[in-house]
C-alpha positions as CSV (number, residue, x, y, z in Angstrom):
1,M,26.4,2.8,-18.1
2,W,25.2,5.8,-16.1
3,T,22.5,6.5,-18.7
4,E,21.1,3.0,-18.2
5,I,21.0,3.4,-14.5
6,K,19.5,6.9,-14.9
7,E,16.5,5.4,-16.7
8,Y,15.6,3.2,-13.7
9,L,16.0,5.9,-11.0
10,P,12.3,6.9,-11.0
11,L,11.5,3.3,-10.1
12,L,14.5,2.6,-7.8
13,I,14.3,5.6,-5.6
14,P,10.8,4.9,-4.2
15,L,11.7,1.2,-3.7
16,V,14.8,2.1,-1.7
17,I,12.8,4.6,0.4
18,V,10.1,1.9,1.1
19,Q,12.8,-0.6,1.9
20,F,14.4,1.6,4.5
21,I,11.0,2.6,6.1
22,L,10.1,-1.1,6.3
23,L,13.5,-1.9,7.8
24,G,13.3,0.9,10.3
25,Y,9.8,0.0,11.5
26,T,10.7,-3.7,11.8
27,I,13.8,-2.9,13.9
28,Y,11.7,-0.6,16.1
29,H,9.0,-3.3,16.5
30,I,11.5,-5.9,17.4
31,L,13.2,-3.7,20.0
32,K,9.8,-2.6,21.5
33,H,8.3,-6.0,22.0
34,D,9.5,-8.8,24.4
35,S,7.7,-11.9,23.1
36,Y,7.7,-13.5,19.7
37,R,5.8,-16.4,18.1
38,R,9.1,-18.1,17.1
39,G,12.6,-17.3,18.0
40,S,14.1,-14.5,20.2
41,R,14.9,-10.8,19.8
42,T,18.5,-11.6,18.8
43,L,17.5,-14.1,16.2
44,W,15.0,-11.8,14.6
45,L,17.5,-8.8,14.6
46,V,20.0,-11.0,12.8
47,I,17.5,-12.3,10.3
48,V,16.2,-8.8,9.5
49,L,19.6,-7.2,9.3
50,I,21.1,-10.0,7.1
51,G,18.1,-10.2,4.9
52,M,18.0,-6.4,4.8
53,N,16.1,-6.2,1.5
54,F,12.4,-6.9,1.7
55,I,12.8,-10.5,2.7
56,G,14.0,-10.1,6.4
57,P,11.2,-7.7,7.5
58,I,8.5,-9.7,5.6
59,L,9.7,-12.9,7.4
60,Y,9.5,-11.2,10.7
61,F,6.0,-9.9,10.2
62,A,4.8,-13.2,8.8
63,F,6.4,-15.6,11.3
64,G,7.9,-13.8,14.3
65,R,5.6,-11.0,15.3
66,E,3.5,-11.9,18.3
67,E,-0.3,-11.4,17.9
68,A,-1.5,-8.4,19.9
C-alpha cells in the first residue's frame, strides 16, 4: 500500500501546499476585512474551515469577498 501512495506523492505534495496557502490567505483576508457581499465574518470562517479543501476558500472568493 505504501508503494501505491509513494507513486502519487509528487502530485499530492504540491496540491497540499497550495491548499494550505489558499486556506491561510483566505483566513487572513476574512479577518482583515469587515464587510462582505453575503454573510458575516463568522459564517465565512465556518464555511472555509469546514470546507477546508479547495471548496471553502473558492466559495469565499467567489461569493463572499467584498469588491475593493
